[in-house]
C-alpha positions in Angstrom: 19.6 -10.6 7.8 21.0 -7.2 7.1 19.3 -4.0 8.8 15.7 -3.8 7.3 15.3 0.2 6.7 11.8 2.0 6.5 11.7 3.5 2.9 7.9 4.8 3.8 4.7 3.2 5.3 4.5 0.6 3.1 7.9 0.1 1.8 11.2 -1.3 3.5 14.7 -2.0 2.2 17.3 -3.7 3.0 20.9 -5.7 1.6 21.0 -9.3 0.9 19.0 -11.8 2.7 18.9 -15.8 2.8 16.3 -17.6 2.6 15.9 -18.6 5.8 15.2 -14.7 6.7 11.6 -15.2 4.7 9.9 -16.7 7.6 10.6 -13.7 9.9 9.4 -11.4 7.1 6.3 -12.9 7.3 5.9 -12.9 10.6 6.5 -9.3 10.5 3.8 -8.9 8.0 5.4 -8.6 4.4 2.9 -9.7 1.7 5.9 -9.0 -1.3 9.7 -9.6 -1.4 10.9 -7.5 -4.5 14.9 -8.5 -5.4 16.6 -6.2 -7.0 19.7 -8.3 -7.1 20.8 -10.4 -10.4 22.1 -13.9 -9.8 25.7 -14.1 -9.3 26.3 -10.8 -8.7 28.3 -12.0 -5.9 30.2 -15.2 -5.1 27.9 -17.0 -2.9 25.0 -14.8 -2.9 21.6 -17.0 -2.9 19.8 -17.6 -5.8 16.5 -15.5 -6.5 15.2 -19.0 -7.2 15.8 -20.1 -3.5 14.5 -16.9 -1.9 11.2 -16.9 -4.3 11.0 -21.1 -2.8 11.6 -19.9 0.8 8.5 -16.8 0.2 6.1 -19.3 -1.5 6.5 -21.3 1.9 5.6 -18.6 3.7 2.7 -17.3 1.6 4.6 -14.3 0.5 4.4 -13.1 -3.0 7.7 -12.7 -4.7 8.8 -10.5 -7.4 12.5 -10.4 -9.2 13.5 -7.0 -10.5 16.9 -7.1 -10.8 19.0 -4.0 -12.0 22.2 -4.4 -12.8 23.4 -1.6 -14.3 21.5 1.3 -13.7 18.0 1.7 -13.7 15.7 1.8 -16.9 12.2 2.6 -17.7 11.6 -0.9 -17.3 13.1 -1.6 -14.3 10.9 1.2 -12.9 7.8 -0.1 -14.7 8.5 -3.6 -13.1 8.9 -2.1 -10.0 6.0 0.0 -10.2 3.7 -3.3 -10.8 5.3 -5.2 -8.0 4.5 -2.4 -5.7 1.1 -2.0 -7.2 0.4 -5.8 -6.9 1.2 -5.8 -3.2 -1.9 -3.4 -3.0 -1.7 -2.3 0.7 0.3 -4.8 1.7 3.8 -4.1 3.0 6.7 -4.6 0.6 10.1 -5.4 1.5 12.9 -5.0 -1.7 16.3 -5.9 -1.3 19.8 -5.6 -3.5 23.5 -5.8 -2.3 23.1 -3.0 0.3 19.8 -1.6 0.0 20.4 1.4 -1.8 19.5 0.5 -5.5 16.1 -0.7 -3.7 15.8 2.9 -2.5 16.6 4.4 -6.0 14.0 2.4 -7.7 11.3 2.6 -4.8 11.6 6.1 -5.1 10.9 6.0 -8.7 8.6 3.7 -8.8 6.7 6.6 -6.1 7.0 9.1 -8.9 5.3 7.2 -11.4 2.5 6.7 -8.8 2.3 10.3 -8.4 4.2 11.6 -5.3 6.1 14.8 -5.1 10.0 15.1 -5.9 10.0 16.2 -2.2 8.4 13.5 -0.5 10.6 10.8 -2.4 13.8 12.3 -1.6 12.8 12.3 2.1 11.8 8.4 2.0 15.1 7.9 0.0 17.0 9.7 2.7 15.2 8.1 5.7 16.5 4.4 4.2 19.8 5.8 4.3 20.8 6.3 0.6 21.6 9.3 -1.4 18.5 10.3 -4.1 21.7 12.2 -6.0 22.1 9.2 -8.3 18.1 9.8 -9.4 18.0 13.3 -9.5 18.0 13.8 -13.4 14.7 11.2 -12.9 12.9 12.9 -10.6 
């Protein structure tokens, strides 16, 4: 698994994971995996269904919120719903590098009422640049 980075106290983000990584996520307290990567984005990438099956075996909820070309309102709403469905559980979101997951998490947190300053800080803490979504904050 690529390096996991903390977005905020509930959400962590990462680049692509393999189904074999899911058991470790469960041991680390993750209760919801959110896949922000469309299937077929890269050769050799595990299918979402493979990660979903591993999550089911590990007792972790799974949501597929693929973001292919920019983020639209429906992507933000789906991410918001996935985070809400996790209640207070630990959320792990991934994409190719973790950047899309950080940015869509920030927009979902804004939808929940978090301040611009707070979400910008979270994006930066997770190693991403908030500039691509500044106009949406």
